[in-house]
C-alpha positions as CSV (number, residue, x, y, z in Angstrom):
1,M,-11.9,-12.7,11.7
2,V,-9.9,-9.8,13.0
3,V,-6.3,-10.3,13.8
4,T,-4.4,-8.0,16.1
5,V,-0.8,-7.8,15.1
6,C,2.2,-6.4,17.1
7,A,4.8,-5.1,14.6
8,R,7.5,-5.2,17.3
9,A,7.1,-8.9,18.1
10,P,9.2,-11.6,16.4
11,R,8.1,-12.8,13.0
12,S,7.9,-16.2,11.4
13,A,9.7,-17.1,8.2
14,S,6.5,-16.5,6.1
15,P,6.3,-13.4,4.0
16,A,3.0,-12.6,5.8
17,R,5.1,-12.6,9.0
18,Q,2.7,-11.6,11.8
19,A,2.8,-12.0,15.5
20,V,-0.5,-11.9,17.4
21,C,-0.3,-9.9,20.6
22,D,-2.3,-7.9,23.0
23,R,-1.5,-4.2,22.2
24,D,-3.2,-3.0,25.4
25,T,-0.5,-4.6,27.5
26,L,2.3,-3.1,25.4
27,G,1.5,0.5,25.8
28,L,1.5,1.2,22.0
29,V,1.0,4.8,21.2
30,M,0.5,7.0,18.2
31,P,1.9,8.0,15.8
32,V,2.1,4.8,13.8
33,H,4.0,4.7,10.5
34,L,2.8,2.5,7.7
35,V,4.3,1.9,4.2
36,Q,2.4,1.2,1.1
37,I,4.0,-0.5,-1.9
38,T,2.1,-1.3,-5.0
39,D,2.2,-2.7,-8.6
40,T,5.6,-4.3,-8.1
41,H,4.9,-6.7,-11.0
42,V,7.6,-9.2,-9.9
43,V,8.8,-11.6,-12.7
44,T,10.8,-14.7,-12.8
45,A,14.6,-14.2,-13.1
46,D,14.7,-15.8,-16.5
47,T,11.9,-13.8,-18.1
48,D,12.4,-12.5,-21.6
49,E,9.5,-10.1,-21.4
50,V,10.1,-6.5,-22.3
51,L,9.5,-4.5,-19.1
52,Y,11.3,-1.2,-19.8
53,V,12.7,-1.2,-16.2
54,D,14.1,-4.0,-13.9
55,N,10.9,-4.7,-11.9
56,N,12.7,-7.0,-9.4
57,A,15.7,-4.8,-8.8
58,R,13.5,-1.7,-8.2
59,L,11.5,-3.6,-5.6
60,A,14.7,-4.8,-3.9
61,T,15.8,-1.1,-3.8
62,A,12.5,-0.1,-2.2
63,V,12.7,-2.9,0.3
64,A,16.2,-1.8,1.4
65,S,15.0,1.8,1.7
66,I,12.0,0.8,3.8
67,N,14.3,-1.1,6.2
68,A,16.5,2.0,6.4
69,E,13.6,4.4,7.3
70,P,14.6,6.5,10.4
71,T,11.1,6.0,11.9
72,P,10.0,2.5,12.8
73,I,7.5,1.1,10.2
74,S,4.7,-1.0,11.7
75,A,3.7,-2.8,8.5
76,V,3.9,-2.7,4.7
77,I,0.6,-2.7,2.9
78,A,1.0,-4.2,-0.6
79,T,-1.9,-3.1,-2.7
80,G,-1.8,-5.6,-5.6
81,D,-0.4,-6.5,-8.9
82,L,2.5,-7.9,-6.9
83,T,3.3,-10.3,-9.7
84,Q,3.3,-9.9,-13.4
85,W,1.2,-13.0,-14.3
86,G,0.2,-14.5,-11.0
87,I,2.2,-17.8,-11.5
88,A,3.8,-19.8,-8.7
89,A,7.4,-19.0,-9.7
90,E,6.7,-15.3,-9.6
91,F,5.1,-15.5,-6.1
92,A,8.2,-17.5,-5.0
93,Q,10.4,-14.6,-6.4
94,L,8.1,-12.1,-4.6
95,A,8.6,-13.9,-1.3
96,E,12.4,-13.8,-1.8
97,L,12.4,-10.1,-2.5
98,L,10.1,-9.3,0.5
99,A,12.0,-11.6,2.9
100,P,14.4,-8.9,4.1
101,L,11.6,-6.7,5.4
102,D,11.7,-6.1,9.2
103,M,7.9,-5.8,9.5
104,P,4.7,-7.6,8.5
105,V,3.5,-7.5,4.9
106,L,-0.2,-7.2,4.3
107,P,-1.1,-8.2,0.7
108,V,-4.1,-7.2,-1.3
109,P,-4.7,-8.9,-4.6
110,G,-4.5,-7.1,-7.9
111,N,-5.8,-8.1,-11.3
112,H,-2.4,-9.5,-12.3
113,D,-2.3,-11.8,-9.2
114,D,-3.8,-15.3,-8.8
115,R,-6.0,-15.7,-5.7
116,S,-5.1,-19.3,-5.1
117,E,-1.3,-18.6,-5.4
118,M,-1.7,-15.6,-3.1
119,R,-3.4,-17.8,-0.4
120,R,-0.7,-20.4,-0.8
121,R,2.2,-17.9,-0.5
122,F,0.6,-16.1,2.5
123,P,-0.9,-19.0,4.4
124,D,-1.0,-17.3,7.8
125,H,-2.8,-14.2,6.6
126,P,-6.3,-13.8,8.0
127,W,-8.2,-14.1,4.7
128,A,-12.0,-13.8,4.8
129,D,-13.9,-17.0,4.7
130,A,-15.1,-16.2,1.2
131,E,-14.1,-16.5,-2.4
132,H,-12.7,-13.0,-2.5
133,L,-9.4,-12.3,-0.7
134,S,-10.4,-9.6,1.7
135,W,-9.2,-9.4,5.3
136,V,-9.0,-7.3,8.5
137,V,-5.9,-6.7,10.7
138,V,-5.5,-4.4,13.7
139,I,-1.9,-3.4,13.9
140,D,-0.5,-1.1,16.6
141,G,-4.0,0.3,17.1
142,V,-4.8,0.9,13.4
143,R,-7.5,-1.1,11.8
144,I,-6.5,-2.0,8.2
145,V,-9.1,-3.5,6.0
146,G,-8.0,-5.2,2.8
147,L,-10.8,-5.3,0.2
148,D,-10.4,-7.5,-2.8
149,S,-11.7,-5.5,-5.8
150,T,-10.6,-7.9,-8.5
151,V,-12.5,-10.0,-11.0
152,P,-10.5,-13.1,-12.0
153,G,-9.4,-12.9,-15.6
154,E,-10.5,-9.2,-16.0
155,A,-8.6,-5.9,-15.6
156,G,-11.5,-4.0,-14.0
157,A,-12.9,-3.8,-10.5
158,T,-16.1,-4.9,-8.8
159,F,-18.0,-4.2,-5.6
160,G,-20.4,-7.1,-5.8
161,A,-23.1,-7.9,-3.3
162,D,-20.9,-10.4,-1.4
163,R,-18.2,-7.8,-0.9
164,E,-20.6,-5.1,0.0
165,R,-22.1,-7.3,2.7
166,W,-18.7,-8.2,4.0
167,L,-17.4,-4.6,4.0
168,V,-20.6,-3.2,5.7
169,S,-20.2,-5.8,8.4
170,V,-16.5,-5.0,9.0
171,L,-17.0,-1.3,9.1
172,G,-20.0,-1.7,11.4
173,T,-17.8,-3.5,14.0
174,Q,-16.7,-1.3,16.8
175,H,-13.1,-0.2,16.7
176,D,-11.6,2.5,18.9
177,G,-9.0,3.9,16.5
178,P,-8.4,4.9,12.9
179,T,-9.3,2.7,9.9
180,I,-7.5,2.5,6.6
181,L,-9.1,0.7,3.7
182,A,-6.6,-0.9,1.3
183,M,-7.6,-2.1,-2.2
184,H,-6.0,-2.4,-5.6
185,H,-8.3,-0.4,-7.9
186,P,-8.9,3.3,-7.2
187,P,-12.6,4.0,-6.6
188,F,-12.7,7.0,-8.8
189,V,-12.2,8.1,-12.4
190,T,-8.7,9.4,-12.9
191,G,-8.9,11.2,-16.2
192,I,-6.3,8.9,-17.8
193,E,-8.8,7.4,-20.2
194,W,-7.0,4.3,-21.4
195,M,-6.5,3.2,-17.8
196,D,-10.0,4.2,-16.7
197,R,-11.6,2.0,-19.4
198,S,-11.3,-1.2,-17.3
199,G,-14.0,0.3,-15.1
200,F,-15.3,-0.2,-11.5
201,D,-18.6,-2.0,-11.3
202,A,-21.0,-0.7,-8.6
203,L,-18.8,2.3,-7.8
204,E,-21.8,4.3,-6.7
205,R,-22.6,1.6,-4.1
206,F,-19.1,1.6,-2.9
207,E,-19.1,5.4,-2.4
208,S,-22.4,5.1,-0.5
209,V,-21.1,2.4,1.9
210,I,-18.0,4.6,2.7
211,R,-20.1,7.7,3.2
212,E,-22.8,5.9,5.3
213,S,-20.3,4.0,7.5
214,G,-18.4,7.2,8.5
215,T,-15.6,4.9,9.9
216,V,-13.0,5.0,7.1
217,D,-10.2,7.5,7.6
218,R,-8.2,6.9,4.5
219,I,-8.4,4.7,1.3
220,V,-5.1,3.5,-0.2
221,C,-4.9,2.0,-3.7
222,G,-2.7,1.0,-6.6
223,H,-3.4,0.0,-10.2
224,M,-2.7,3.3,-11.9
225,H,1.1,3.2,-11.7
226,R,1.4,6.8,-10.6
227,P,0.5,8.8,-7.5
228,M,-2.8,10.6,-7.4
229,S,-5.7,11.4,-5.0
230,A,-9.4,12.1,-4.9
231,M,-12.3,12.4,-2.4
232,V,-14.5,9.3,-2.3
233,G,-17.6,9.3,0.0
234,G,-16.0,12.1,2.0
235,V,-12.7,10.2,2.5
236,V,-9.3,10.9,0.9
237,A,-8.4,8.1,-1.5
238,E,-4.8,7.9,-2.6
239,V,-2.9,5.9,-5.3
240,G,0.7,5.0,-4.5
241,P,3.6,5.1,-7.0
242,S,4.5,1.8,-8.6
243,T,7.9,0.3,-8.1
244,A,7.8,-0.8,-11.7
245,I,7.2,1.3,-14.8
246,H,4.9,4.3,-14.4
247,V,1.9,5.4,-16.5
248,A,2.5,8.8,-18.2
249,L,0.3,11.6,-17.1
250,D,-1.9,12.6,-20.0
251,L,-5.4,13.9,-19.3
252,Q,-6.4,14.8,-22.8
253,P,-9.5,12.9,-24.1
254,G,-8.4,9.9,-26.1
255,G,-4.8,10.3,-25.1
256,P,-2.3,7.7,-26.2
257,K,-1.1,4.7,-24.1
258,R,2.2,5.8,-22.8
259,V,4.5,4.9,-20.0
260,V,7.4,6.7,-18.4
261,R,10.5,5.6,-16.4
262,D,9.7,7.8,-13.4
263,A,11.6,6.9,-10.1
264,A,10.3,4.0,-8.2
265,G,8.9,4.8,-4.8
266,Y,6.5,4.0,-2.0
267,R,4.2,5.9,0.4
268,I,4.6,6.4,4.1
269,F,1.6,7.1,6.2
270,R,1.9,8.9,9.6
271,V,-1.2,7.9,11.5
272,D,-1.9,9.9,14.7
273,G,-5.4,9.0,15.6
274,T,-7.7,10.0,12.7
275,A,-5.0,12.5,11.5
276,I,-3.3,10.7,8.6
277,V,-0.6,12.3,6.5
278,G,0.7,10.6,3.4
279,H,4.3,11.1,2.1
280,V,6.0,9.7,-1.0
281,R,9.5,8.3,-0.8
282,P,11.2,8.1,-4.3
283,V,14.0,5.5,-4.4
284,G,16.8,4.8,-6.8
285,T,17.3,8.4,-7.9
286,G,21.0,8.5,-7.0
287,E,20.4,11.4,-4.7
288,S,20.8,11.6,-0.9
289,A,19.5,14.1,1.6
290,F,22.0,16.8,2.6
291,V,22.1,19.9,4.8
292,P,21.9,23.1,2.7
293,G,24.2,26.0,3.3
294,W,21.5,28.2,4.7
295,A,20.6,25.6,7.4
296,L,24.3,25.3,8.4
297,A,24.4,29.1,8.7
298,E,21.3,29.1,10.9
299,E,22.8,26.4,13.1
300,A,26.1,28.4,13.4
301,A,24.2,31.6,14.3
302,A,22.1,29.8,16.9
303,A,25.2,28.3,18.4
304,A,26.9,31.7,18.5
305,V,23.9,33.2,20.3
306,A,23.8,30.4,22.8
307,E,27.5,30.9,23.5
308,A,27.1,34.6,24.0
309,D,24.3,34.0,26.5
310,R,26.4,31.8,28.8
């Protein structure tokens, strides 16, 4: 099932908050702006787990920043590990933290999330009629395909025969517009060995499907807790920054398991047809944008020239 969503229509009270509409009658035009959040690892308020940062507070800061974006955001793609341990209470906390968002949330499961709890918390989402939690949504003309890469009880990824058949069918369906594939695990080796060890079963088959389809314009992922990118099957694949703790960048063979308190953040994708540009928005840094002195001088000079030409 493919659901067409209008980001500008009223939403329900569900975190999935989607309004089905006919975009052709609304005159929706590019560019479309989409946000990706990932690896939020929401916990219960009474947790005593050592997290090194306040996961919930950092997500709340990101949510407030997304709502304050100067360009309208059509949807938020949430690429997995949305909860710490996948329990019902954490999903309830996640719903509370996402509730202020002014746009639909499109969730992809991560290895820390429980499939049944995710279905229960996002009951209106167009989940595939399958064991895996994949889905397709067309929002403001952009086809977004959510691929469940998880294996219950394991940290690594899989692209089994059932998911391959499903993805081949979806990508083979006609769509007159760009396609973004969202998944939790990055389909490439990152070079951070202790994170790569969890693996990606049938990675070569995944690459072949992407290359042979020729219909995917961007792949967005999570799992690695730091931004990075690679080419996969001729397509740019990008990992977004976590809103929780980050994995330290260490590419030496056998490098130690280390984390770092980098700034939380999210990605913004400007989609203009098949031209897709990804940006990173750090949040919670204590810094705000300002106009530098040289820009003020340029504005003053331009105003003086305009006044002289009158």
